[in-house]
C-alpha positions, -999 to 999 in steps of 0.1 A, spaced: -371 617 32 -377 586 11 -378 553 29 -349 530 20 -358 494 26 -335 479 52 -315 448 43 -318 421 68 -291 395 68 -315 369 54 -325 392 25 -288 399 18 -279 362 18 -310 350 0 -301 322 -23 -266 318 -7 -259 296 23 -254 308 58 -218 319 62 -214 295 92 -227 266 72 -204 275 43 -174 276 67 -183 242 81 -186 228 45 -152 242 36 -136 229 68 -151 195 60 -139 195 25 -104 205 36 -105 177 61 -115 152 35 -89 165 11 -62 163 38 -73 127 47 -71 117 10 -37 133 7 -25 115 38 -36 82 24 -16 86 -8 12 109 3 33 81 18 31 58 -12 64 54 -31 67 44 -67 83 10 -70 80 -1 -107 57 -2 -137 30 -29 -136 41 -42 -170 74 -52 -154 57 -78 -132 42 -106 -153 21 -132 -135 41 -154 -111 74 -134 -113 97 -115 -89 120 -86 -96 147 -69 -74 142 -32 -70 161 -5 -51 141 24 -38 156 51 -16 186 27 -8 161 -1 2 166 -34 -15 131 -47 -23 114 -75 -41 84 -67 -62 64 -98 -72 31 -108 -87 12 -138 -76 -10 -161 -98 -41 -142 -87 -26 -111 -104 -19 -91 -72 14 -72 -68 34 -73 -36 64 -54 -23 87 -68 4 122 -64 17 144 -85 -5 158 -105 24 147 -139 35 143 -138 73 159 -172 75 195 -164 64 192 -131 44 191 -146 9 177 -124 -20 140 -133 -23 140 -118 -58 163 -146 -70 137 -172 -59 105 -181 -77 68 -175 -74 46 -206 -72 9 -196 -72 5 -172 -43 38 -181 -26 73 -165 -29 100 -191 -26 135 -184 -12 162 -196 -36 186 -208 -8 167 -233 13 132 -233 -4 115 -215 24 80 -205 12 61 -173 22 24 -166 16 11 -133 4 10 -120 40 47 -127 44 42 -157 67 65 -187 64 45 -216 51 55 -248 68 52 -279 47 29 -305 65 56 -332 65 79 -311 87 53 -293 108 58 -293 145 44 -267 169 75 -270 191 101 -268 163 94 -234 148 77 -202 159 59 -181 132 84 -164 108 75 -135 86 92 -117 57 90 -79 59 60 -68 38 48 -34 28 13 -23 19 12 -23 -19 -11 -4 -42 -13 -8 -80 -28 22 -98 -26 36 -134 -2 10 -145 23 15 -117 31 -3 -84 34 18 -52 43 7 -17 39 24 17 76 21 28 75 24 66 102 18 91 
């Protein structure tokens, strides 16, 4: 009877990775793909970048949410609720001065983080607690502005 060389697992897999290592790499790749999808899956299109010139604000409605999309003087886009926390005025009707969004009703000013900026002449620790406009994480990519609209 002729001798048939036996195939060891190593000989059979010569040049190809160990199946367990391959499985780990696939699992890792799927995890990375899932993580990347998770990062972008909750972003919602708000407007085109060209619709936001420097130092401008625009009212936008997305999924029944009234938003203000605005661009500061540094060129960064921002998306917030379109309501001033003071008395509910439309922030989109206000103006942008540098890196500050100004409410049209009473001139309240909010920095890029949404925090009310208190003018030095009226500053008093006892008079006013910190006030914030509702902001959303904003991403600008491929000529479009997106926001992570969370509740």
